C-alpha angles and dihedrals in degrees: 000000000000126000092250092054090055096040094048090062113074091200093055092046090052095044095050090045092054093047091053091044092053091048091054092043089055091051096045096040114156101160120162115040101171088227130083089349091066090053089054090048088052087054091050091051088049092059091047096046104030111029121208092040135189111175132171138266111343094002090073090066093101096178088074103025096053096047087044090053089050090049092052090049093048102039106021129251111306144122091263095052090048092054098037098087092054090049093052091047086051092052090049090051092055093045091051096051094043091050089046092054094043093053093044102040112007139243105322099051090044094049093047089044090053090048093053095042098050091050096046105126090214095050096042095047098046093047085069095056128071098245138130099231092090092040093053088046091053094054091044093052090041087056093048089050091056091046091052090049090050091052093045093050092041093218122032115143098184091054091047091051091046092049089057096042093050090049085052090054088050090052090051088049093055133342091234087085086085083079086063092048088060085069092056089047091054090046088052094049093047098037089236118170099348137025119277095246089055089063087069089063089053090048089054090055091049096048093044089061095041090046092055088056094045091051090047093052093044091055095043102037110011088239114099091192093046097133096044092047094052090045093054092047108032095095144022125258115296117244105205093186090076098037111120096197088099120073089217122031117185114142132349090242097059101024095095088056091046091054089053094048104036107032119097088223087079103025110184095337099108093042087058103038099063097059088037094051093047091052092051093051098042108033116098092208093065112101116249091240093056092045091050092052090045088056091046094052094032093055092050094049095044094047091049093047091050093049094049091047091049101055096066096155096051107044129044116234096262122152091227090067086067094053093114091051092046091052092050089047092054089051093050092048090049090050091052093049092047091051092048089055090048092053089047095247088137097159096056091040094052092041094054092043093052090045095055094043093049088050091049095049090047089050090053091046098052097043111119110249094173101076092122100034092122095048091048091048088052091053091048093047093050090055093043099050102034096207138095109299122193127205138158120289095248095053089045093050092048093049098046097107093044089053093047092053092047093047092234097106095108094055094055115080130194101216140094107289114257123219114294094016135128114250128188112206115206104181102201091052100034092054094049123102115216142135091298101045123045129191088257094061105027091089090064089066094054120096118256129212092247093058115105113232108223102171142004115198120185131173120250116273121244117239091235092054090050093051094048090049091052095051092046101241101107095094092055092061123097108266097247093048091044089051092050095047094050130045094303092223133045092228132242135276126212116207138186113214118220116261101236092185092058094045091049 
């Protein structure tokens, strides 16, 4: 079967894309993070145990908690069941965009778009984690798909209503969807895509979804804006100057740009997309249909990027908040490569394609998959030793779900280890001050010379980290990148404390 025979079939392109995506997801699996994913799991348990359920910050994101609850009921309580809904949303997201490109521009742009999307380090990594970023992106691009179909068919009330309703589901998933609504606002003001009056049909779909939530919260809590109020007041103001999510932090004004250019989650994508996008917009040789699609995706991506960069006191500088812009950048780059091939500029097209793919695979390779190494080692040790095991409060808190699922939670204690006990030392957590560990007690979680070292367990070293260490440049890298290129975790140590009663 030839490439053209496969590429001409949208189903085959989508099918092969999803197979490739799942293979990369299996390789790049991160899974349990003991962070926001625990909050969503709490929400899922809330629906299972206390139907109908309301919840608090995070647990009110029903587009993830309800599917997770169903996954737990169908598959049992596990890390995979917790992550499965996000993975399914991610597959739907890729299928939507590929179909959209295929219908608008044909086989080659759709195929190249699929290649760049399924290898996106950010998309691949976060599809393995129970999170709302990909879910929000799914609803946003599903709304865009319906908006595109409405524009293409000129008048299509069902698609207009669906576009608004899907944007509403995105807003219920996370309030940052308002950044996407800015795009629809600009489209309304400029008359882009559809007539201005048709936007009110979209608005009806959006408000119908939001009104359902408002009524539910009013009945259950008495506060119709319950979710929005707790989102605005759940945390203190973010200080981006100390956020470590960026590999390079210099100044709040330019830090968003540095994240796009220097983080492995994007590799070389944003270095390439700027010249590629300008060429698509300015070159007279680019076909009108491709230029129109470039304006479409470019506008969405740029508006989202500017909005995320602007709310410096509300969002931490985390690469995942730029997911919408990264998806649009991947599409723009695919369009530029496809046009270059069409114009028989094969060398440049192949060079850019290989450059972006090499960057994407490198980004996937260096991503740290050992965030929870200590917590997983704790769970394994608890099962292996079959006696009371002590650890620091932060490690215990981050491992609670893993311990619950392994039925070893009761044997692991979050307290300073007494004489004769087993103690698992997880350095990154045990040395961290937080609400559970103060300066006065943190010393009791640090190993002493009299403690007997029973085991040292460390993750495998990456080849890249080993090479960088050998040539002596590892210490010059930003901490986050250095951590990703090396083991990603210093390992754990298991100690037996001396039995003072026996020795006396």
